[in-house]
NUKOL-428685 format. One record per residue: residue in one letter; y, x, z of N, C-alpha, C, O in turn. Coordinates in steps of 0.001 Angstrom, whole numbers, padded with zeros to 6 digits, always signed. Example, Ala and Ser with C-alpha at 12.3 -4.5 7.8 and 13.67 -1.06 7.14 Angstrom:
! NUKOL-428685
A-005690+013190+007800-004500+012300+007800-003300+013200+007800-003319+014236+008465S-002250+012850+007080-001060+013670+007140+000030+012900+007870+001138+013409+008039
This chain:
! NUKOL-428685
M-083388+136763+298621-082311+136437+299543-081505+137674+299897-080276+137679+299827K-082212+138706+300274-081562+139973+300581-080784+140481+299391-079733+141106+299536H-081305+140210+298225-080636+140660+297002-079301+139950+296803-078325+140566+296376K-079258+138687+297105-078002+137907+296970-076981+138386+297962-075803+138524+297632I-077417+138640+299174-076472+139102+300211-075866+140428+299801-074672+140655+299998K-076660+141284+299245-076169+142575+298797-075130+142417+297707-074154+143166+297655K-075346+141415+296811-074366+141193+295742-073039+140723+296300-071984+141167+295848V-073080+139812+297299-071843+139312+297914-071090+140429+298597-069877+140577+298445L-071850+141225+299367-071200+142328+300078-070639+143341+299106-069632+143999+299369A-071324+143450+297962-070837+144415+296975-069548+143951+296317-068741+144770+295878K-069349+142627+296246-068148+142086+295561-066909+142154+296437-065813+142308+295898R-067017+142050+297749-065858+141983+298644-064938+143185+298514-063732+142949+298448P-065331+144368+298470-064425+145511+298318-063666+145468+297024-062528+145931+296941R-064294+144912+296010-063609+144844+294717-062417+143880+294766-061367+144152+294183R-062595+142705+295496-061463+141745+295621-060299+142380+296378-059142+142241+295984K-060614+143070+297454-059559+143735+298213-058869+144779+297367-057656+144970+297455A-059626+145427+296576-059037+146446+295707-058142+145819+294663-057099+146366+294306A-058577+144619+294160-057761+143919+293142-056436+143468+293738-055388+143586+293104K-056491+142954+294952-055252+142513+295631-054325+143686+295890-053110+143593+295714A-054915+144777+296306-054094+145966+296566-053427+146459+295306-052275+146893+295296D-054226+146371+294212-053646+146795+292935-052481+145890+292515-051468+146369+292005S-052639+144549+292739-051564+143596+292373-050317+143831+293218-049198+143810+292705L-050513+144051+294497-049383+144305+295388-048658+145571+294997-047428+145635+295000Q-049449+146584+294659-048844+147845+294264-048049+147692+292979-046994+148300+292797E-048585+146859+292093-047898+146623+290807-046592+145860+291018-045574+146145+290387A-046652+144871+291932-045431+144080+292222-044353+144956+292836-043171+144834+292515I-044782+145838+293724-043810+146726+294373-043167+147639+293351-041973+147934+293401Q-043998+148071+292427-043478+148984+291419-042483+148303+290477-041590+148943+289920T-042665+146955+290309-041750+146235+289395-040434+145860+290059-039484+145512+289358I-040340+145918+291394-039068+145619+292088-038055+146681+291703-038315+147878+291826P-036876+146226+291225-035864+147221+290825-035358+148004+292025-035095+147434+293084R-035231+149251+291859-034701+150101+292931-033173+150130+292871-032593+150428+291827I-032509+149811+294028-031034+149777+294111-030563+151091+294689-030909+151468+295809T-029771+151771+293899-029207+153054+294317-027695+152968+294208-027145+151963+293757N-027029+154041+294630-025569+154068+294518-025114+153924+293084-024031+153409+292808E-025959+154387+292169-025577+154312+290770-025771+152914+290197-025054+152508+289282T-026759+152165+290746-027071+150843+290164-026519+149681+290985-026697+148533+290576V-025850+149917+292134-025389+148813+292989-024379+147922+292276-024415+146702+292436A-023468+148517+291483-022474+147712+290761-023142+146819+289739-022735+145674+289542E-024183+147350+289081-024900+146581+288060-025594+145386+288690-025559+144279+288153H-026233+145621+289844-026933+144519+290514-025956+143490+291078-026242+142293+291069R-024829+143939+291560-023827+142992+292077-023348+142073+290964-023182+140872+291178E-023128+142621+289787-022684+141835+288654-023740+140813+288250-023417+139687+287871E-025045+141231+288338-026118+140302+288004-026131+139104+288954-026329+137966+288530V-025914+139378+290260-025892+138299+291262-024700+137375+291026-024833+136152+291056L-023535+137977+290789-022329+137167+290584-022426+136341+289319-021997+135188+289296S-022982+136913+288270-023093+136175+287013-023989+134965+287159-023758+133931+286533S-025013+135097+287989-025902+133954+288207-025216+132868+289027-025553+131690+288909A-024229+133274+289878-023510+132288+290695-022385+131609+289930-021994+130488+290255R-021860+132295+288904-020712+131744+288177-021035+130431+287473-020165+129579+287293K-022293+130282+287078-022637+129057+286365-022488+127830+287273-022434+126701+286784Y-022421+128051+288602-022161+126954+289536-020688+126888+289941-020153+125804+290173I-020036+128049+290023-018639+128095+290479-017684+127615+289401-016763+126850+289687Y-017889+128056+288161-016947+127727+287085-016780+126227+286856-015645+125778+286695P-017829+125442+286831-017624+123987+286684-016803+123395+287819-015989+122500+287591L-017009+123892+289060-016242+123393+290196-014774+123750+290060-013903+122914+290304Q-014491+125009+289664-013106+125414+289462-012443+124599+288366-011276+124223+288482H-013166+124335+287331-012629+123541+286222-012281+122130+286692-011257+121579+286289S-013120+121545+287533-012869+120190+288046-011631+120161+288927-010804+119258+288802V-011494+121133+289810-010316+121200+290685-009052+121377+289859-008046+120711+290106H-009101+122261+288892-007937+122487+288033-007538+121201+287301-006355+120887+287175R-008529+120478+286831-008254+119245+286109-007623+118206+287033-006689+117506+286642V-008134+118108+288250-007564+117160+289217-006114+117504+289520-005267+116615+289599V-005823+118798+289691-004454+119235+289969-003531+118891+288808-002433+118374+289015V-003975+119178+287590-003153+118885+286404-002879+117399+286287-001746+116990+286031I-003908+116592+286474-003739+115134+286376-002795+114623+287467-001938+113778+287207S-002957+115139+288690-002101+114703+289807-000640+115041+289552+000247+114217+289774I-000396+116265+289081+000982+116670+288795+001564+115829+287670+002726+115429+287728S+000766+115562+286656+001236+114749+285530+001591+113341+285989+002618+112794+285587L+000744+112753+286830+001024+111415+287358+002282+111407+288205+003095+110487+288116F+002441+112441+289032+003631+112524+289889+004905+112605+289049+005890+111920+289325I+004870+113452+288023+006041+113586+287145+006334+112271+286445+007494+111882+286309A+005285+111582+285999+005468+110295+285327+006107+109275+286259+007005+108536+285856V+005639+109237+287515+006197+108299+288502+007669+108614+288777+008505+107714+288856V+007970+109908+288921+009361+110312+289181+010268+109923+288010+011367+109406+288211V+009794+110178+286785+010583+109834+285600+010816+108330+285518+011927+107879+285241L+009762+107563+285760+009895+106104+285736+010845+105614+286821+011654+104715+286593F+010738+106219+288013+011610+105808+289120+013070+106085+288799+013930+105229+289004F+013348+107287+288295+014726+107625+287963+015239+106779+286805+016410+106400+286787S+014386+106483+285849+014794+105633+284739+015155+104241+285231+016147+103652+284803Y+014338+103731+286130+014620+102410+286709+015946+102425+287466+016759+101511+287321C+016163+103469+288277+017399+103570+289063+018631+103670+288156+019647+103022+288406L+018531+104470+287122+019663+104637+286215+020008+103328+285513+021183+102992+285364L+018999+102599+285086+019246+101295+284451+019831+100301+285454+020789+099590+285151A+019244+100261+286650+019702+099308+287663+021145+099570+288085+021913+098633+288304L+021511+100850+288198+022842+101189+288692+023902+101177+287595+024974+100598+287770Y+023609+101808+286479+024655+102022+285477+024705+100949+284389+025741+100752+283755R+023590+100260+284177+023634+099195+283185+023781+097820+283824+024638+097025+283439F+022918+097555+284818+022947+096237+285448+023806+096206+286706+024079+095131+287240Q+024238+097379+287189+025113+097501+288354+024571+096716+289552+025275+095911+290162S+023332+096968+289861+022694+096306+290996+023324+096770+292310+023625+097950+292493S+023513+095817+293212+024038+096151+294548+023047+095708+295622+023430+095443+296762S+021776+095632+295250+020740+095185+296181+020580+096174+297328+021016+097322+297251G+019942+095696+298395+019702+096562+299540+018835+097755+299185+019035+098851+299710F+017866+097548+298292+016990+098659+297887+017781+099731+297157+017638+100918+297451M+018621+099319+296199+019385+100303+295439+020426+100990+296322+020725+102169+296136Y+020966+100257+297270+021908+100880+298212+021198+101961+299019+021745+103041+299245A+019966+101658+299453+019181+102654+300203+018884+103872+299338+018907+105002+299825V+018607+103645+298057+018341+104760+297140+019568+105665+297034+019447+106889+297086T+020754+105059+296885+021975+105861+296745+022330+106593+298035+023066+107579+298002Q+021819+106126+299163+022043+106844+300414+021228+108126+300479+021560+109045+301227V+020152+108184+299686+019282+109358+299665+019600+110261+298470+019690+111481+298607I+019768+109643+297299+020031+110394+296072+021507+110242+295703+021967+109114+295520P+022260+111327+295587+023716+111235+295376+024113+110919+293933+024742+111738+293264F+023745+109735+293462+024191+109321+292135+025718+109186+292141+026272+108640+293094P+026405+109665+291111+027870+109521+291053+028272+108202+290394+027587+107710+289497V+029385+107641+290847+029930+106445+290210+031204+106772+289439+031612+106026+288549A+031829+107899+289791+033063+108308+289119+033337+109775+289427+032700+110387+290284R+034293+110304+288709+034779+111662+288967+036290+111589+289121+036993+111123+288223A+036782+112048+290255+038216+112040+290538+038667+113477+290722+038348+114112+291727G+039409+113984+289753+039803+115378+289813+038584+116270+289675+037829+116160+288708S+038398+117137+290628+037259+118058+290584+036088+117570+291423+035108+118293+291601H+036183+116346+291942+035160+115841+292851+034460+114613+292273+035083+113766+291632F+033151+114538+292514+032395+113351+292159+032504+112324+293284+032523+112674+294464V+032573+111061+292901+032603+109960+293862+031198+109373+293909+030652+109002+292870S+030617+109284+295070+029230+108830+295179+029121+107334+294931+030004+106552+295281Y+028005+106968+294314+027721+105552+294076+027560+104828+295411+027905+103654+295540E+027034+105542+296393+026838+104952+297721+028148+104476+298322+028193+103400+298920S+029226+105261+298177+030515+104859+298746+031050+103602+298064+031670+102754+298707Y+030807+103489+296767+031214+102283+296028+030458+101056+296530+031056+100008+296770L+029131+101192+296688+028338+100063+297179+028682+099728+298622+028632+098565+299022F+029028+100738+299398+029443+100502+300787+030653+099574+300829+030693+098638+301627E+031631+099832+299977+032824+098985+299932+032497+097610+299374+032922+096596+299928L+031749+097572+298287+031465+096299+297619+030630+095372+298497+030908+094176+298584R+029624+095916+299137+028676+095073+299867+029303+094381+301071+028914+093262+301406H+030274+095029+301732+030847+094331+302883+031790+093217+302447+031945+092230+303167Y+032430+093354+301271+033204+092246+300712+032287+091067+300399+032546+089931+300796V+031224+091366+299685+030290+090312+299271+029691+089622+300490+029586+088396+300528H+029296+090418+301493+028694+089844+302701+029654+088866+303376+029248+087773+303770Y+030905+089245+303510+031876+088380+304186+032056+087063+303434+032012+085992+304041Y+032253+087133+302138+032532+085912+301387+031295+085042+301209+031411+083826+301051Q+030125+085645+301233+028908+084835+301153+028611+084138+302475+028263+082958+302492T+028747+084870+303588+028358+084318+304882+029465+083523+305557+029180+082547+306251Q+030720+083916+305371+031815+083260+306085+032573+082257+305214+033011+081217+305706Q+032728+082560+303938+033457+081674+303037+032529+080831+302154+032979+079950+301422K+031226+081120+302239+030212+080359+301495+030478+080366+299985+030305+079351+299310V+030895+081511+299473+031150+081638+298039+029824+081786+297298+028969+082580+297692D+029660+081015+296222+028484+081115+295373+028795+082061+294223+029499+081696+293282F+028269+083271+294303+028579+084275+293285+027805+084056+291982+027957+084822+291031N+026983+083019+291942+026309+082661+290699+027112+081641+289888+026810+081394+288721S+028137+081049+290512+029001+080117+289799+029994+080894+288938+030148+082105+289094D+030662+080192+288034+031628+080854+287156+032767+081478+287956+033152+082624+287723S+033302+080703+288907+034399+081234+289729+033911+082371+290619+034635+083339+290855G+032666+082249+291115+032098+083303+291953+031879+084587+291180+032111+085677+291703K+031433+084467+289933+031231+085653+289092+032562+086354+288820+032631+087583+288809Q+033616+085566+288602+034933+086161+288369+035442+086858+289625+036021+087942+289559Q+035214+086216+290773+035632+086819+292034+034869+088110+292293+035442+089091+292768L+033568+088110+291978+032769+089319+292165+033243+090435+291243+033277+091599+291640A+033609+090081+290012+034132+091082+289079+035416+091710+289619+035626+092917+289497D+036276+090875+290221+037510+091393+290828+037196+092321+291998+037838+093357+292165F+036198+091941+292815+035802+092777+293943+035298+094129+293468+035587+095158+294078R+034544+094121+292379+034019+095373+291850+035156+096319+291454+035107+097515+291742K+036155+095786+290806+037305+096603+290403+038015+097171+291629+038364+098351+291666R+038222+096323+292624+038912+096770+293836+038103+097832+294580+038654+098822+295061A+036806+097615+294667+035956+098580+295377+035942+099924+294659+036023+100974+295295L+035838+099886+293340+035819+101136+292569+037148+101867+292690+037180+103085+292870Q+038249+101118+292590+039561+101736+292731+039742+102326+294123+040332+103394+294287S+039229+101621+295118+039360+102081+296500+038655+103409+296732+039227+104312+297342V+037417+103541+296254+036678+104785+296511+037241+105942+295678+037195+107095+296107V+037769+105638+294495+038420+106693+293700+039675+107176+294421+039922+108380+294505D+040467+106239+294943+041661+106614+295710+041287+107421+296949+041969+108383+297303D+040204+107024+297600+039746+107770+298780+039426+109214+298424+039671+110127+299213A+038877+109414+297232+038556+110779+296798+039830+111601+296633+039860+112774+297006Y+040885+110999+296078+042158+111708+295943+042772+111982+297323+043365+113038+297543V+042626+111031+298242+043126+111242+299602+042434+112450+300241+043079+113283+300877K+041121+112530+300064+040379+113656+300633+040805+114978+300002+040838+116013+300668E+041128+114934+298718+041588+116162+298059+042946+116583+298610+043178+117765+298863L+043851+115607+298798+045152+115917+299398+044984+116435+300821+045656+117380+301234A+044078+115802+301563+043833+116245+302939+043337+117682+302965+043733+118467+303827S+042469+118026+302016+041957+119390+301954+043066+120377+301600+043136+121468+302166Q+043928+119992+300666+045014+120874+300248+046003+121148+301380+046550+122246+301480H+046231+120146+302233+047247+120276+303290+046620+120444+304676+047300+120318+305694H+045322+120728+304702+044613+121025+305957+044757+119882+306970+045051+120102+308145V+044544+118678+306487+044605+117491+307336+043186+116981+307553+042391+116927+306616A+042871+116609+308790+041535+116087+309103+041628+115170+310311+042582+115237+311086I+040637+114321+310459+040528+113448+311622+039349+113930+312454+038207+113915+311994S+039625+114349+313659+038556+114833+314536+037830+113648+315173+038338+112527+315193D+036647+113917+315684+035894+112874+316387+036661+112390+317608+036581+111215+317966Q+037406+113290+318251+038185+112909+319420+039298+111941+319042+039548+110971+319757E+039968+112200+317921+041014+111287+317461+040434+109917+317140+041026+108889+317471L+039286+109908+316499+038636+108642+316162+038252+107878+317420+038498+106676+317519N+037654+108564+318375+037243+107907+319618+038441+107414+320417+038374+106357+321045N+039542+108172+320399+040749+107735+321111+041310+106451+320507+041769+105566+321228E+041269+106358+319185+041762+105158+318509+040905+103949+318870+041429+102865+319124I+039599+104136+318893+038697+103032+319244+038886+102631+320699+038893+101444+321025T+039037+103612+321568+039255+103315+322987+040547+102525+323185+040603+101604+324000L+041575+102890+322438+042865+102211+322557+042744+100728+322226+043219+099880+322981V+042115+100417+321109+042011+099005+320724+040985+098266+321585+041112+097061+321801R+039966+098982+322079+039008+098344+322985+039662+097969+324293+039378+096908+324848D+040547+098838+324802+041231+098556+326058+042141+097336+325949+042433+096681+326949Q+042588+097036+324734+043431+095855+324511+042607+094651+324061+043144+093652+323583N+041282+094774+324228+040352+093679+323925+040472+093206+322480+040386+092010+322202R+040671+094145+321569+040776+093786+320157+039460+093951+319410+039372+093625+318226L+038444+094451+320091+037146+094657+319454+036044+093875+320157+034876+094261+320110G+036411+092791+320802+035408+092006+321507+035342+092375+322969+035829+093428+323382S+034730+091494+323753+034693+091675+325201+033657+092694+325659+033695+093131+326809S+032727+093082+324778+031703+094059+325138+031218+094761+323872+031512+094338+322754N+030469+095842+324078+029921+096576+322932+028992+095701+322098+028982+095774+320869Q+028203+094861+322799+027266+094010+322089+027984+092942+321273+027591+092642+320146V+029039+092371+321850+029822+091370+321118+030454+092000+319881+030446+091413+318799F+030992+093186+320051+031614+093900+318933+030599+094169+317828+030876+093941+316651A+029414+094659+318218+028365+094947+317232+027921+093669+316527+027679+093677+315320D+027815+092581+317269+027387+091311+316671+028420+090785+315685+028064+090261+314629V+029698+090922+316025+030764+090461+315133+030773+091272+313840+030898+090715+312749L+030639+092592+313971+030593+093439+312780+029429+093047+311878+029588+092957+310660K+028265+092815+312468+027082+092465+311697+027242+091116+311024+026880+090945+309860E+027780+090171+311752+027904+088812+311224+028935+088717+310114+028684+088097+309081F+030093+089327+310321+031193+089148+309374+031124+090118+308198+031412+089735+307064W+030745+091372+308455+030829+092387+307404+029497+093016+307034+029413+093760+306057G+028459+092728+307800+027181+093383+307546+027197+094849+307915+026441+095650+307364W+028078+095201+308863+028267+096593+309264+027571+096894+310575+027340+096006+311396S+027242+098165+310755+026886+098682+312072+028154+099289+312681+029185+099382+312016V+028068+099698+313941+029220+100335+314584+029564+101642+313866+030739+101979+313729D+028554+102373+313411+028802+103619+312672+029510+103337+311345+030351+104122+310908D+029168+102215+310707+029854+101838+309464+031339+101570+309738+032210+101969+308966F+031601+100888+310848+032989+100623+311228+033750+101924+311468+034892+102066+311032K+033132+102857+312148+033768+104150+312413+034053+104887+311114+035097+105522+310963R+033123+104795+310187+033310+105443+308888+034542+104883+308176+035365+105639+307661E+034663+103561+308150+035807+102926+307486+037111+103258+308199+038114+103566+307556L+037095+103195+309530+038297+103495+310304+038731+104946+310108+039925+105226+310004K+037784+105855+310058+038111+107275+309883+038786+107517+308541+039712+108322+308449Q+038328+106825+307494+038952+106978+306179+040380+106432+306187+041275+107036+305597Q+040597+105300+306847+041942+104741+306953+042863+105682+307723+044006+105910+307328M+042358+106219+308810+043162+107139+309612+043501+108400+308825+044599+108940+308962L+042566+108872+308003+042823+110075+307198+043947+109817+306208+044839+110651+306055A+043915+108657+305524+044972+108319+304569+046324+108234+305273+047331+108712+304752Q+046343+107626+306456+047593+107494+307208+048114+108854+307662+049320+109101+307639K+047213+109727+308072+047637+111050+308532+048151+111896+307377+049087+112678+307545V+047541+111741+306201+048030+112450+305014+049459+112020+304710+050323+112855+304439V+049703+110707+304756+051051+110198+304472+052050+110691+305506+053137+111149+305154S+051688+110600+306777+052628+111024+307819+052930+112514+307747+053996+112962+308168T+051978+113282+307207+052194+114720+307039+053110+115008+305858+053976+115880+305929L+052912+114270+304773+053666+114542+303547+055028+113844+303505+055943+114321+302834D+055168+112734+304205+056425+111977+304152+057444+112568+305128+057750+111973+306162T+057950+113717+304790+058902+114411+305666+060264+113706+305696+060997+113838+306676D+060611+112969+304652+061896+112262+304639+061949+111213+305742+062950+111093+306449T+060861+110451+305884+060821+109430+306934+060828+110076+308314+061465+109564+309234Q+060134+111184+308463+060134+111881+309746+061538+112356+310123+061959+112226+311272K+062249+112902+309149+063605+113385+309421+064538+112229+309768+065376+112343+310662R+064384+111111+309051+065239+109950+309307+065001+109394+310713+065943+109059+311432A+063735+109303+311086+063412+108794+312419+063895+109741+313513+064430+109296+314528Q+063708+111045+313310+064145+112013+314309+065663+111988+314462+066178+112154+315568N+066382+111782+313361+067841+111710+313404+068313+110546+314271+069230+110699+315079V+067682+109379+314100+068055+108209+314905+067695+108433+316367+068463+108067+317256L+066533+109032+316627+066140+109304+318006+067141+110243+318674+067477+110063+319844D+067613+111237+317938+068617+112161+318482+069908+111413+318817+070545+111692+319833Q+070289+110474+317971+071498+109685+318242+071334+108827+319494+072270+108680+320280L+070145+108266+319675+069890+107453+320868+069945+108316+322125+070497+107901+323144H+069372+109516+322052+069419+110414+323205+070848+110865+323505+071183+111208+324639A+071674+110856+322476+073083+111242+322664+073939+110068+323149+075154+110202+323299G+073297+108909+323396+074040+107758+323920+074309+106674+322906+075062+105743+323192G+073712+106766+321716+073928+105748+320692+073411+104382+321115+072480+104280+321914D+074025+103327+320571+073636+101958+320909+072358+101577+320142+072301+101687+318917F+071342+101130+320879+070033+100835+320281+070144+099715+319249+069633+099845+318137A+070806+098620+319609+070905+097466+318708+071667+097826+317432+071280+097415+316337A+072743+098588+317574+073544+098959+316408+072753+099864+315465+072808+099700+314246L+072025+100808+316031+071226+101707+315201+070049+100971+314541+069648+101302+313425A+069504+099972+315243+068429+099163+314652+068947+098412+313432+068287+098372+312394K+070141+097811+313561+070721+097094+312424+070982+098016+311240+070878+097603+310085Q+071316+099248+311531+071669+100182+310471+070449+100830+309817+070433+101034+308603Y+069430+101155+310610+068349+101995+310086+066960+101338+310029+066100+101818+309291S+066718+100279+310767+065365+099748+310859+064869+099186+309519+065622+098552+308780D+063593+099432+309227+062961+098901+308018+062278+097563+308264+061695+096992+307343D+062341+097049+309500+061767+095734+309796+062826+094666+309528+063724+094443+310341L+062704+094021+308386+063740+093068+307965+063787+091827+308846+064810+091143+308881T+062717+091523+309552+062696+090312+310389+063396+090514+311724+063762+089534+312373T+063591+091757+312154+064195+091988+313469+065480+092814+313434+066219+092829+314418K+065761+093495+312334+066900+094425+312328+068233+093712+312570+069107+094261+313241D+068404+092484+312027+069663+091766+312213+069864+091319+313652+070986+091019+314061N+068771+091273+314428+068860+090928+315849+068875+092178+316724+068586+092115+317919G+069210+093298+316123+069251+094534+316891+067875+095046+317260+067715+095791+318227G+066869+094637+316472+065507+095100+316729+064756+094278+317756+063631+094626+318114D+065357+093180+318249+064707+092342+319268+063500+091624+318654+063617+090977+317613Y+062341+091745+319309+061152+091060+318818+061330+089549+318810+060793+088859+317944G+062078+089041+319766+062326+087603+319817+061285+086814+320583+061345+085585+320593F+060331+087472+321226+059303+086781+322009+058746+087747+323049+058868+088966+322926A+058130+087162+324079+057507+087974+325117+056188+088539+324598+055448+087858+323887I+055903+089776+324957+054729+090492+324434+053736+090739+325560+054112+091190+326643D+052460+090439+325297+051408+090819+326239+050415+091754+325538+050539+092024+324343K+049438+092240+326294+048517+093236+325748+047559+092675+324705+046899+093428+323990R+047488+091345+324622+046580+090744+323652+047276+090352+322359+046675+089719+321490N+048547+090727+322232+049307+090349+321044+048791+091114+319825+048790+092345+319811R+048353+090373+318800+047777+090989+317604+048822+091272+316526+048510+091886+315506D+050055+090829+316747+051100+091031+315741+051790+092382+315892+052612+092758+315056I+051465+093095+316933+052094+094390+317210+050997+095445+317258+049910+095205+317784S+051294+096600+316708+050273+097649+316638+049824+098062+318042+050624+098028+318977P+048572+098447+318199+048066+098856+319518+048805+100062+320085+048953+100176+321301Q+049273+100967+319220+050017+102135+319704+051333+101709+320371+051724+102259+321402V+052004+100727+319770+053268+100244+320333+053019+099491+321634+053730+099699+322617V+052011+098611+321646+051686+097863+322864+051372+098824+324001+051807+098619+325134D+050619+099873+323697+050258+100859+324719+051504+101495+325323+051574+101677+326538Q+052488+101834+324494+053718+102457+324981+054595+101470+325752+055195+101826+326766L+054665+100239+325271+055515+099242+325931+055129+099044+327390+055996+098881+328249F+053831+099057+327671+053385+098797+329034+053320+100068+329883+052812+100045+331004K+053831+101164+329350+054011+102378+330136+055473+102584+330520+055795+103489+331290L+056356+101744+329980+057793+101885+330215+058298+100860+331217+057733+099776+331362Q+059367+101225+331902+060056+100302+332800+061232+099680+332052+061634+100165+330995A+061771+098612+332608+062915+097947+331989+064060+098945+331805+064425+099665+332734G+064619+098977+330596+065719+099880+330284+065263+101213+329712+066085+101975+329204Q+063974+101508+329785+063460+102785+329279+063148+102701+327782+062878+101629+327242M+063194+103853+327140+062986+103940+325705+061880+104968+325411+061736+105959+326127S+061130+104723+324384+060040+105628+324009+060553+106727+323083+061718+106737+322684G+059660+107641+322757+059923+108593+321687+059432+107995+320382+059327+106775+320257L+059130+108841+319411+058607+108355+318132+057127+108000+318293+056324+108810+318757I+056793+106789+317904+055418+106301+317978+054871+106202+316557+055428+105491+315720N+053796+106905+316293+053169+106859+314968+052118+105751+314978+051082+105879+315631T+052385+104670+314258+051444+103548+314195+050474+103680+313031+049615+102818+312847G+050592+104718+312258+049760+104895+311082+050473+104488+309818+050349+105151+308788T+051219+103401+309885+051980+102924+308722+053476+103148+308879+054232+102989+307920A+053907+103516+310085+055342+103696+310338+055544+104522+311601+054623+104739+312389L+056787+104976+311763+057230+105545+313034+058109+104503+313700+058918+103856+313035E+057959+104335+315002+058744+103330+315726+059322+103918+317008+058756+104813+317635I+060468+103371+317356+061076+103639+318659+061221+102283+319338+061743+101344+318738V+060761+102170+320592+060841+100894+321300+061632+101067+322591+061688+102150+323175K+062234+099975+323011+062976+099948+324270+062650+098657+325002+062751+097569+324437V+062260+098786+326259+061908+097617+327056+063188+097025+327643+063967+097711+328305Q+063381+095729+327381+064551+095033+327917+064276+094489+329316+065098+094637+330220S+063102+093852+329489+062749+093291+330791+061237+093127+330881+060543+093106+329864T+060738+093013+332099+059309+092777+332326+059158+091519+333168+059994+091214+334019D+058075+090798+332910+057793+089576+333653+056289+089459+333818+055605+088860+332988G+055780+090039+334902+054348+090025+335142+053615+090872+334104+053834+092078+333995D+052735+090208+333342+051960+090927+332332+052585+090821+330955+051914+091013+329941K+053899+090507+330921+054597+090402+329643+055898+091196+329689+056494+091398+330747V+056314+091638+328508+057576+092365+328405+058378+091810+327233+057828+091255+326281R+059679+091977+327332+060556+091700+326198+061143+093037+325766+061531+093858+326597A+061203+093243+324452+061595+094568+323973+062252+094466+322602+062264+093408+321973Q+062793+095587+322162+063360+095721+320830+062850+097029+320226+062424+097930+320949H+062897+097126+318914+062339+098322+318278+063106+098661+316997+063811+097831+316424I+062938+099907+316580+063470+100391+315300+062285+100955+314530+061529+101777+315047V+062133+100502+313284+060966+100858+312478+061377+101739+311302+062362+101467+310615F+060603+102799+311085+060795+103690+309925+059477+103704+309158+058544+104425+309512A+059419+102902+308109+058158+102732+307376+057847+103955+306523+058712+104487+305827F+056593+104386+306594+056149+105471+305728+056038+104975+304290+055892+103779+304039K+056109+105903+303366+055861+105574+301968+054376+105225+301800+053541+105643+302602G+054060+104468+300768+052667+104122+300510+051873+105324+300056+052422+106271+299491I+050567+105281+300307+049708+106399+299921+049743+106620+298416+049532+107740+297951D+050008+105568+297652+050034+105695+296193+051137+106642+295724+051048+107229+294645T+052172+106782+296545+053257+107711+296215+052731+109128+296014+053262+109888+295204Y+051698+109472+296749+051193+110841+296742+049937+111018+295880+049679+112109+295374I+049161+109947+295717+047964+110117+294886+048234+109819+293410+047467+110241+292544S+049323+109092+293118+049632+108799+291709+049868+110060+290890+049305+110172+289801P+050682+111027+291360+050839+112272+290594+049524+113022+290416+049266+113616+289369L+048697+112983+291461+047399+113656+291383+046499+112938+290380+045776+113576+289615R+046551+111614+290391+045749+110830+289455+046200+111058+288013+045376+111122+287101A+047516+111179+287815+048036+111424+286465+047668+112817+285965+047415+113013+284776K+047640+113769+286871+047309+115146+286501+045818+115326+286308+045384+116037+285401Q+045033+114686+287158+043573+114792+287100+043006+113376+286971+042567+112779+287954K+043023+112860+285770+042640+111478+285546+041182+111221+285950+040303+112042+285688P+040939+110064+286593+039574+109758+286998+038728+109320+285809+039237+108787+284823H+037451+109552+285924+036508+109112+284904+035405+108323+285608+034680+108868+286440T+035281+107028+285268+034273+106187+285910+033035+106077+285031+033130+106139+283806Y+031873+105915+285659+030604+105855+284943+030054+104437+284836+028968+104227+284297I+030806+103465+285351+030423+102062+285194+031642+101300+284708+032775+101740+284906H+031418+100173+284079+032504+099319+283606+032747+098246+284661+031889+097395+284897S+033900+098287+285284+034208+097314+286336+035016+096158+285767+035372+095235+286500
């Protein structure tokens, strides 16, 4: 028994020695990192990590490439669809109109300027809306298709002419300010020509033309610009009107001068007499003239009134409550075509659709 115990006790130091030897050997095998070997060890660590990083980077790169390719494909398909819809099938749908409001597709070139497809659809769509909703025209019928074809020609010609008007306006430094536009709207609103309230006016525009109030302002501003261009360039009419006004101020007879110079064939033989009593709601007389008539007393005469299409001189004969009797002399401006025709001949328009 004692002999066995001695053997066990004799073995224990040897096991501890074996463990110490193994630990010492393991320590000796650990690589020593010094300033000279730090770069080498860093590379070893990074190389072991790359086998996990590189596949991830490759996946992200592939996703990016695929996403960009899909996006480009969608854009190409979208533009191809738009080009076919607009230039081949000449779609005037609400969707395509919205597209042209964002992307400036051209419908024509007038001189050095492109005419936007949006402006063409703006003109065409309000014609179509009116005749569909108010006149109940079926544009799928033979007569309706012919009428629509005529509308397309008129709308295209209109926006091309507008482009020439804008070019003339730019050349002669003519513009319509927001104040001028607002004054014009206020004038006709005060004469109850735009409905009894803002809401009524907006509802009428929507029902009859499919317009918003801003759409109406846009159309009115373009009309006013064309009229202002003409009044600026038509110096002959201005001189003729000023000459007659000077004669009236010198004591000339109003009726005699009306017979001699007035361009209103329905009233000139009567000395410019309108032939009826006028109130503020009269739609046969321009709002500018009505506004002046009700600022004058009996026997008083106005200066030159620019109605947009003519210059006028008015004289109040008598007043009776909210009505007046008056006479006028009209000096009609030349048509806008007088001034855009030479420009059109010199810089011929080029359209991108067949109207």
